[in-house]
C-alpha positions as a printed Julia matrix, in Angstrom:
229×3 Matrix{Float64}:
 -17.63  -21.79  140.02
 -18.04  -24.08  137.03
 -21.77  -23.3   136.99
 -21.01  -19.57  137.08
 -18.53  -19.86  134.23
 -21.01  -21.98  132.28
 -23.72  -19.39  132.84
 -21.47  -16.55  131.67
 -20.5   -18.52  128.55
 -24.16  -19.21  127.81
 -25.0   -15.51  128.08
 -22.09  -14.59  125.82
 -23.19  -17.16  123.26
 -26.76  -15.89  123.34
 -25.6   -12.31  122.95
 -23.38  -13.33  120.05
 -26.27  -15.12  118.41
 -28.43  -12.06  118.97
 -25.84   -9.89  117.28
 -25.61  -12.3   114.35
 -29.38  -12.39  113.94
 -29.53   -8.6   114.15
 -26.83   -8.17  111.51
 -28.52  -10.71  109.23
 -31.77   -8.79  109.59
 -29.95   -5.55  108.69
 -28.51   -7.18  105.59
 -31.95   -8.36  104.51
 -33.38   -4.87  105.08
 -30.58   -3.19  103.1
 -31.09   -5.59  100.19
 -34.81   -4.88  100.32
 -34.18   -1.13  100.15
 -31.99   -1.56   97.08
 -34.56   -3.84   95.42
 -37.35   -1.35   96.12
 -35.3     1.47   94.59
 -34.52   -0.52   91.47
 -38.13   -1.65   91.06
 -39.87    1.61   91.99
 -37.63    4.2    90.35
 -36.45    4.68   86.77
 -32.84    4.31   85.65
 -31.38    3.44   89.06
 -27.97    1.8    88.85
 -25.26    0.97   91.35
 -27.51    1.45   94.38
 -26.37    0.66   97.93
 -28.07    1.04  101.3
 -26.68    1.28  104.81
 -29.09    0.97  107.72
 -27.33    2.48  110.73
 -27.99    2.04  114.41
 -27.77   -0.99  116.7
 -29.71   -3.01  117.49
 -31.71   -2.97  114.28
 -34.45   -5.32  115.47
 -35.49   -2.99  118.27
 -35.79   -0.15  115.74
 -37.93   -2.4   113.58
 -40.11   -3.34  116.54
 -40.52    0.34  117.43
 -41.65    1.06  113.86
 -38.94    3.65  113.19
 -35.48    3.42  111.65
 -33.06    5.97  113.05
 -30.74    6.52  110.08
 -30.45    5.16  106.53
 -27.88    6.16  103.9
 -28.55    5.37  100.25
 -26.13    5.89   97.35
 -26.47    5.29   93.63
 -24.28    5.73   90.59
 -27.26    7.14   88.7
 -30.99    7.66   89.16
 -33.85    9.88   88.08
 -34.73   12.76   90.37
 -36.77   15.89   89.87
 -37.51   14.9    86.29
 -33.83   14.54   85.33
 -31.18   11.83   85.29
 -28.6    12.48   88.0
 -25.37   10.78   89.03
 -23.22   10.4    92.15
 -26.33   10.26   94.32
 -26.17   10.23   98.12
 -29.21   10.48  100.38
 -29.29   10.45  104.17
 -32.61    9.94  105.94
 -33.54    9.84  109.61
 -36.72    8.84  111.36
 -38.18    6.52  108.73
 -41.46    4.83  109.59
 -41.59    1.11  108.84
 -45.3     1.1   108.04
 -47.11    2.63  105.1
 -46.97    5.33  103.85
 -43.27    5.15  104.92
 -42.57    8.75  105.89
 -39.05   10.23  106.24
 -38.96   12.75  109.08
 -35.75   14.48  108.0
 -33.43   13.96  105.08
 -30.82   15.41  102.77
 -29.73   14.4    99.29
 -27.0    15.41   96.89
 -26.48   14.56   93.22
 -24.88   15.79   90.02
 -27.08   17.21   87.26
 -25.28   17.1    83.93
 -24.71   20.3    81.99
 -26.22   18.63   78.91
 -29.57   18.45   80.69
 -29.28   22.08   81.77
 -28.58   22.9    78.12
 -31.75   21.1    77.02
 -33.8    23.07   79.55
 -32.24   26.39   78.48
 -32.82   25.66   74.81
 -36.43   24.76   75.44
 -37.1    27.93   77.43
 -35.14   30.38   75.26
 -35.94   28.73   71.92
 -32.33   29.41   70.96
 -29.56   27.07   69.84
 -27.54   27.74   72.98
 -24.47   25.75   73.95
 -24.05   25.54   77.73
 -20.72   24.78   79.38
 -19.14   25.06   82.8
 -16.72   27.93   83.32
 -15.2    27.56   86.78
 -18.0    28.54   89.18
 -20.31   29.84   86.45
 -22.22   28.56   83.43
 -21.39   29.96   80.01
 -23.97   30.25   77.26
 -22.68   30.49   73.68
 -24.75   31.19   70.59
 -24.59   32.81   67.19
 -26.83   35.85   66.67
 -26.96   37.84   63.45
 -23.56   36.49   62.45
 -21.92   37.49   65.72
 -20.74   35.23   68.5
 -22.53   35.91   71.77
 -21.11   34.59   75.06
 -23.08   34.99   78.28
 -21.63   34.25   81.73
 -24.33   33.29   84.23
 -24.38   32.65   87.96
 -26.48   29.73   89.15
 -28.51   30.09   92.32
 -31.5    28.66   94.13
 -34.48   30.78   93.09
 -37.15   28.81   94.94
 -37.9    25.42   96.48
 -37.9    23.75   93.04
 -36.18   26.28   90.77
 -32.6    26.9    89.66
 -31.97   30.36   88.2
 -29.27   31.4    85.72
 -28.56   35.09   86.35
 -26.68   37.01   83.66
 -23.38   38.47   84.87
 -21.58   39.48   81.67
 -22.38   39.49   77.96
 -19.74   39.45   75.22
 -20.85   40.36   71.69
 -18.03   39.62   69.29
 -14.95   41.3    70.83
 -16.92   43.72   73.02
 -18.37   43.38   76.51
 -21.88   44.81   76.48
 -24.97   44.99   78.65
 -27.8    42.56   78.04
 -29.9    45.66   77.34
 -27.68   46.37   74.33
 -28.79   43.14   72.67
 -31.76   43.08   70.29
 -34.97   42.94   72.31
 -35.97   39.44   71.24
 -32.53   38.07   72.13
 -32.35   39.93   75.45
 -35.79   38.65   76.44
 -34.86   35.08   75.54
 -31.72   35.15   77.7
 -33.26   36.9    80.7
 -34.83   35.04   83.65
 -33.63   31.62   82.53
 -34.63   28.85   84.93
 -34.37   25.1    85.35
 -37.4    23.69   87.15
 -37.24   20.45   89.15
 -40.25   18.25   89.82
 -39.71   17.68   93.53
 -42.18   15.89   95.81
 -43.98   17.64   98.66
 -41.66   18.39  101.56
 -38.48   18.48   99.45
 -36.75   21.77   98.59
 -33.54   22.92   96.95
 -30.85   23.89   99.44
 -27.77   24.69   97.35
 -26.52   24.71   93.76
 -22.84   24.85   92.76
 -20.93   24.15   89.57
 -18.82   21.02   89.96
 -16.79   19.93   86.97
 -19.13   19.5    84.0
 -22.24   19.34   86.17
 -24.26   21.1    88.81
 -24.09   19.75   92.35
 -27.7    19.83   93.53
 -28.37   19.62   97.27
 -31.89   19.24   98.65
 -33.46   18.85  102.08
 -36.67   17.12  103.01
 -39.11   17.08  105.92
 -41.95   14.59  106.4
 -41.52   13.19  102.9
 -43.51   10.18  101.7
 -40.92    7.7   100.51
 -42.9     6.46   97.5
 -43.19   10.03   96.19
 -39.47   10.57   96.67
 -38.48    7.36   94.84
 -40.71    8.05   91.85
 -39.81   11.75   91.47
């Protein structure tokens, strides 16, 4: 009986050691993910990584991580600085070129950056602000205050569209067609283009506070291209 008890204790100790080694390996991997993000991407701050699944070492030996969650306070993505970043990836190969089979990501794109994009496209001194679930464009034209309410939507895999809903010219609500031609043309078909890597596409856009909540999905994405986007 003593030998049996001793054998059981030995197995338990070995299993415990195995768990400890596995968890240590996970910690090393998570730290490596964070380091790679900070070294490979621009303006990444407050990054964390959580490698899910147990045991980790068997995933590593199989050459595929089941699930990884990465968060960051801020980062660059799609050519813009974003905040409140959360990315969930599944089926990540552990050998180059490090491909993510499936993934989702969500981040906040500041209204100030949307404003810069709108000003560049329209060539107008437009002030952009959030107005509940819409974006409001304010400008001065010919001495009159013009306010344009727009609805944001996904217009394509890498494009956010601002569709005109209402136009207020001074005290009157008018149609965009009632505006001078140059002004109407400048405010029509406004878009914000994102520089997304191959395999990544916009899924949803909503106004959230003073920012746009940008959700994307990805399939068979090369990790290096994702980090440097």
